[in-house]
C-alpha positions in Angstrom: -0.1 0.1 -0.1 1.3 3.4 -0.5 0.6 6.2 1.6 -1.1 9.4 0.4 -0.3 12.4 1.8 -2.9 14.7 -0.1 -6.4 14.6 1.8 -9.1 13.8 -0.2 -12.2 15.9 -0.1 -15.6 14.8 1.9 -19.0 15.9 1.6 -19.6 19.6 2.3 -16.0 20.6 1.3 -15.6 23.5 -0.8 -13.0 23.0 -3.5 -11.1 24.7 -6.5 -10.4 23.5 -9.8 -9.7 24.4 -13.5 -8.1 27.6 -12.8 -11.3 29.3 -11.8 -14.1 27.0 -10.8 -15.4 26.4 -7.3 -17.7 24.2 -5.9 -19.5 22.2 -3.0 -18.8 18.3 -2.8 -21.8 16.1 -3.1 -20.6 12.6 -3.4 -17.1 11.2 -3.0 -16.4 8.2 -5.4 -13.0 5.8 -5.1 -11.2 8.2 -7.7 -13.4 11.5 -8.0 -15.7 13.6 -6.5 -19.2 14.9 -8.1 -19.4 18.5 -7.4 -21.8 21.0 -7.6 -20.6 24.4 -9.1 -21.0 27.4 -7.0 -18.4 29.8 -8.6 -17.5 29.7 -12.3 -14.8 32.3 -13.5 -13.9 30.4 -16.8 -15.6 29.8 -20.0 -16.5 26.3 -19.3 -20.5 25.4 -19.1 -21.6 22.7 -16.4 -24.7 21.1 -17.5 -26.7 21.1 -14.4 -24.2 22.9 -12.5 -22.6 19.7 -11.7 -19.5 17.7 -12.7 -17.1 15.2 -11.7 -13.5 16.1 -10.7 -10.6 13.5 -10.0 -9.0 13.7 -6.7 -5.5 14.6 -8.4 -7.4 17.7 -9.8 -8.7 19.7 -7.2 -7.4 21.8 -4.0 -9.8 21.8 -0.9 -9.9 25.4 0.1 
């Protein structure tokens, strides 16, 4: 087993990803989280304001 020093987000955590998107974690999966987008300062469009983000692709804020 490898020890992972980076903490994965938990339900209710606010995260930052894609250089300008913030959201609240709604569900935690093995390799990703499902996020409700709360702030989007990019040109990206999230259908239903939800998206999936891999654990290595976000920061907990």
